[in-house]
C-alpha positions as CSV (number, residue, x, y, z in Angstrom):
1,X,0.0,0.0,0.0
2,X,2.8,2.4,0.8
3,X,4.5,1.7,-2.6
4,X,1.2,2.1,-4.5
5,X,1.0,5.7,-3.2
6,X,3.9,6.5,-5.6
7,X,2.7,4.3,-8.5
8,X,2.5,5.8,-12.0
9,X,2.8,4.5,-15.5
10,X,6.5,5.1,-15.7
11,X,7.5,3.1,-12.6
12,X,4.8,0.5,-12.5
13,X,7.1,-2.4,-13.3
14,X,9.8,-1.3,-10.9
15,X,7.3,-0.9,-8.0
16,X,5.7,-4.3,-8.8
17,X,9.1,-6.0,-8.7
18,X,10.2,-4.2,-5.5
19,X,6.9,-5.0,-3.8
20,X,7.1,-8.7,-4.7
21,X,10.7,-8.8,-3.3
22,X,9.6,-7.4,0.0
23,X,6.6,-9.7,0.2
24,X,8.9,-12.7,-0.6
25,X,11.1,-11.6,2.3
26,X,8.1,-11.6,4.6
27,X,6.8,-14.9,3.4
28,X,10.2,-16.6,3.6
29,X,10.5,-17.2,-0.1
30,X,14.1,-15.9,-0.3
31,X,16.8,-18.5,0.0
32,X,14.3,-21.3,0.5
33,X,13.8,-23.4,2.5
34,X,13.3,-20.5,4.9
35,X,11.5,-21.8,7.9
36,X,13.2,-20.3,10.9
37,X,16.6,-18.6,10.6
38,X,18.1,-18.3,7.1
39,X,20.8,-16.0,5.7
40,X,19.7,-14.0,2.7
41,X,21.7,-11.9,0.2
42,X,20.7,-8.2,-0.1
43,X,20.7,-6.9,-3.7
44,X,23.7,-4.5,-4.1
45,X,21.5,-1.5,-5.1
46,X,20.3,-1.3,-1.5
47,X,23.6,-1.7,0.2
48,X,25.9,1.0,1.8
49,X,29.4,-0.6,1.6
50,X,32.0,2.2,1.2
51,X,32.6,3.5,4.7
52,X,35.3,3.9,7.4
53,X,32.8,4.7,10.2
54,X,29.5,2.9,9.7
55,X,27.5,5.3,12.0
56,X,28.8,8.3,10.2
57,X,28.0,6.7,6.8
58,X,24.4,5.8,7.7
59,X,23.7,9.2,9.3
60,X,25.0,11.1,6.2
61,X,23.0,8.8,4.0
62,X,19.8,9.3,5.8
63,X,20.2,12.9,6.7
64,X,22.3,14.6,4.0
65,X,23.2,18.2,4.8
66,X,21.7,17.7,8.2
67,X,23.1,21.0,9.7
68,X,21.4,23.0,6.9
69,X,18.1,21.1,7.3
70,X,17.6,20.0,11.0
71,X,15.0,22.7,11.5
72,X,13.1,21.8,8.3
73,X,10.0,19.7,9.2
74,X,9.5,18.5,5.7
75,X,13.1,17.2,5.7
76,X,12.8,15.5,9.1
77,X,9.4,13.9,8.8
78,X,10.2,11.9,5.7
79,X,13.3,9.9,6.9
80,X,14.6,7.7,9.7
81,X,17.3,5.2,10.6
82,X,16.0,1.9,11.9
83,X,18.0,-0.6,13.9
84,X,17.2,-3.8,15.8
85,X,18.1,-2.9,19.4
86,X,17.6,-0.1,21.9
87,X,21.4,0.1,22.5
88,X,22.2,0.7,18.9
89,X,19.4,3.2,18.5
90,X,20.6,5.2,21.5
91,X,24.1,5.2,20.2
92,X,23.0,6.7,16.9
93,X,20.7,9.2,18.4
94,X,23.5,10.4,20.7
95,X,25.8,10.8,17.7
96,X,23.3,12.9,15.8
97,X,22.4,15.1,18.8
98,X,26.0,15.8,19.5
99,X,26.6,17.2,16.0
100,X,23.6,19.5,16.1
101,X,24.6,23.1,16.9
102,X,23.5,24.8,20.1
103,X,23.5,24.0,23.8
104,X,22.2,20.8,25.1
105,X,19.9,20.3,28.1
106,X,20.0,17.1,30.2
107,X,17.0,15.7,31.9
108,X,17.3,13.0,34.6
109,X,14.3,10.9,35.7
110,X,13.1,10.1,39.2
111,X,12.6,6.4,39.5
112,X,10.7,4.3,42.0
113,X,8.7,1.1,42.0
114,X,5.0,0.5,42.6
115,X,4.9,0.0,46.4
116,X,1.5,-1.6,46.3
117,X,3.1,-4.6,44.5
118,X,6.6,-4.3,46.1
119,X,5.2,-4.9,49.6
120,X,4.6,-8.5,48.6
121,X,8.3,-9.1,48.2
122,X,10.9,-7.9,50.7
123,X,13.7,-8.2,48.1
124,X,12.3,-5.2,46.3
125,X,13.3,-3.0,49.3
126,X,16.9,-3.4,48.2
127,X,16.4,-2.0,44.7
128,X,18.5,1.2,44.7
129,X,17.8,4.4,42.6
130,X,21.1,3.8,40.8
131,X,19.9,0.3,39.7
132,X,16.5,1.6,38.7
133,X,18.0,4.4,36.6
134,X,20.0,1.9,34.5
135,X,16.8,0.0,33.4
136,X,15.7,0.3,29.7
137,X,12.9,-1.2,27.9
138,X,10.9,-0.7,24.7
139,X,8.3,2.1,24.7
140,X,9.7,3.7,27.9
141,X,11.8,6.8,28.2
142,X,15.4,6.5,29.3
143,X,16.5,7.8,32.7
144,X,19.0,10.2,31.0
145,X,17.5,12.3,28.2
146,X,19.7,14.8,26.2
147,X,17.9,17.3,24.0
148,X,18.8,20.3,21.9
149,X,16.7,22.7,19.9
150,X,16.0,20.9,16.6
151,X,16.1,17.4,18.1
152,X,13.6,15.0,16.5
153,X,11.5,13.1,19.1
154,X,8.7,10.6,19.2
155,X,5.8,10.3,21.7
156,X,5.6,7.0,23.4
157,X,2.2,7.5,25.1
158,X,-1.2,8.6,23.8
159,X,-1.6,12.2,25.3
160,X,-4.5,13.6,23.3
161,X,-5.8,11.6,20.4
162,X,-8.2,14.3,19.2
163,X,-5.2,16.6,18.7
164,X,-3.1,13.9,17.1
165,X,-0.9,13.4,20.1
166,X,-0.6,9.6,19.8
167,X,2.0,7.0,20.5
168,X,4.4,7.2,17.5
169,X,3.8,10.8,16.6
170,X,7.1,12.6,15.7
171,X,7.9,16.2,16.7
172,X,10.8,18.5,16.7
173,X,12.0,20.4,19.8
174,X,11.7,24.2,19.6
175,X,12.2,25.3,23.2
176,X,13.5,23.7,26.4
177,X,12.5,24.5,30.0
178,X,13.0,22.5,33.3
179,X,9.6,20.8,33.4
180,X,8.2,21.3,30.0
181,X,9.4,21.3,26.4
182,X,7.9,23.1,23.4
183,X,7.7,21.2,20.2
184,X,6.2,21.3,16.7
185,X,4.5,18.2,15.2
186,X,6.1,16.8,12.0
187,X,3.9,13.8,11.5
188,X,0.3,12.8,11.9
189,X,-2.8,14.8,11.1
190,X,-1.8,18.1,12.8
191,X,1.6,18.9,11.3
192,X,2.9,22.3,12.3
193,X,0.9,22.6,15.6
194,X,2.8,23.8,18.6
195,X,2.7,21.3,21.5
196,X,3.9,21.6,25.1
197,X,4.9,18.3,26.7
198,X,5.2,18.2,30.5
199,X,7.1,15.8,32.7
200,X,4.8,13.0,34.0
201,X,4.9,9.8,35.9
202,X,5.0,6.8,33.6
203,X,4.4,3.2,34.5
204,X,5.8,0.1,32.8
205,X,2.9,-1.9,31.5
206,X,4.7,-4.9,30.1
207,X,8.3,-5.8,30.9
208,X,10.3,-8.8,31.9
209,X,11.0,-7.3,35.4
210,X,9.2,-8.8,38.4
211,X,8.0,-5.3,39.5
212,X,6.3,-2.2,38.1
213,X,8.7,0.7,37.5
214,X,7.5,4.3,37.9
215,X,9.6,6.8,36.0
216,X,9.0,10.5,36.2
217,X,10.2,11.8,32.8
218,X,9.0,13.2,29.5
219,X,6.9,10.7,27.6
220,X,9.3,10.8,24.6
221,X,12.3,9.2,23.0
222,X,14.8,10.8,20.6
223,X,13.9,9.5,17.1
224,X,16.4,10.3,14.5
225,X,16.9,6.6,14.8
226,X,14.3,4.1,16.1
227,X,13.9,0.5,16.8
228,X,12.0,-1.9,14.5
229,X,9.1,-2.0,16.9
230,X,8.7,1.7,17.1
231,X,8.9,2.1,13.3
232,X,5.6,0.1,12.9
233,X,2.9,2.5,11.6
234,X,5.5,4.9,10.1
235,X,5.4,5.7,6.3
236,X,8.7,7.2,5.2
237,X,10.3,8.4,2.0
238,X,13.8,7.4,3.1
239,X,14.6,4.5,5.4
240,X,18.1,3.4,6.2
241,X,18.5,0.1,8.0
242,X,21.5,-0.4,10.3
243,X,22.3,-4.1,11.1
244,X,25.4,-4.6,13.1
245,X,23.3,-7.3,14.8
246,X,20.6,-9.5,13.2
247,X,16.9,-9.2,13.6
248,X,15.6,-11.4,16.4
249,X,11.9,-12.2,15.8
250,X,9.4,-13.4,13.2
251,X,9.1,-11.2,10.1
252,X,11.0,-8.3,11.6
253,X,13.0,-7.8,8.4
254,X,9.8,-7.6,6.4
255,X,8.3,-5.1,8.8
256,X,11.2,-2.7,8.6
257,X,11.6,-2.9,4.9
258,X,8.0,-2.2,4.3
259,X,8.2,1.3,6.0
260,X,9.5,2.8,2.8
261,X,7.4,4.4,0.1
262,X,9.8,3.8,-2.8
263,X,12.6,1.5,-4.0
264,X,15.0,4.5,-4.2
265,X,14.3,5.3,-0.5
266,X,15.7,2.1,1.0
267,X,19.3,1.7,2.0
268,X,20.9,-1.0,4.2
269,X,24.2,-1.1,6.0
270,X,25.4,-4.4,7.4
271,X,28.8,-5.1,8.9
272,X,30.5,-7.7,11.0
273,X,30.9,-7.2,14.8
274,X,34.7,-7.5,15.0
275,X,36.2,-5.4,12.2
276,X,33.1,-3.5,11.1
277,X,33.6,-4.7,7.5
278,X,30.7,-4.4,5.1
279,X,28.6,-7.5,4.5
280,X,26.0,-8.4,1.9
281,X,24.0,-10.9,3.8
282,X,21.7,-10.8,6.9
283,X,19.5,-13.1,8.8
284,X,15.8,-13.4,7.9
285,X,13.6,-15.0,10.5
286,X,10.3,-16.5,9.2
287,X,8.4,-19.3,11.0
288,X,6.0,-20.6,8.4
289,X,4.0,-22.5,11.1
290,X,2.6,-19.1,12.1
291,X,1.0,-18.8,8.6
292,X,-0.4,-22.3,8.7
293,X,-2.1,-21.6,12.0
294,X,-3.8,-18.4,11.0
295,X,-7.5,-18.9,10.7
């Protein structure tokens, strides 16, 4: 559907071929038999291979002339880097934030646990603030948040659906204060609106921890780069995939490739862990049993 939005008579064959390739990745038809883990070869036209520093390469590929365009909402709303883990995404977001001009402002969360549940287990009394501040999980803000004017961010909670302030909405920071940040929307149905985001207490709804974490912080994450999970629902003109580590769940590779609106908008950088040398293959994970059991 995203590809059809750019369909015309001159590119119909190219769009049809690209669409089929993406669907074949999702259906496990590349490098068959693909039922579980399989290594697939990425066509050279999608690969970024000429680099010394992979992060610098993928940032300049996704955000060319960033310093001239970081305040341009049309430039920012149409592109993103997508990676498989929170750690990698945080590293790239820090890299981009550091090269933006202007002063940065740091925000530290206040972290506690839900005492109504913690009272059932005395071991929870020994959880220190230092330990709680180190915890990270998907769809939850980090303890340490570094922002500058022009930083691209994403909401991770529904704040006001009627105003378009939904989980996944992207914004750009325009002013910074101690307990509130001023932003402009760059995605969704209310692009250009000025939005004020306050600090609030957020609860983990689903996590692998045996307690409920309460974190008082802004309900946002920096989103020059985002995880595969957070990219769901996004439609982008330019998507650069960064894979120093493989995908790790069913059809993740298909999900992330299908964010892009055109064949020309997809670039992929894969490298090995030790020497960061470019690679042409990556893991695709498709469990065909899932398809067979769908009613």
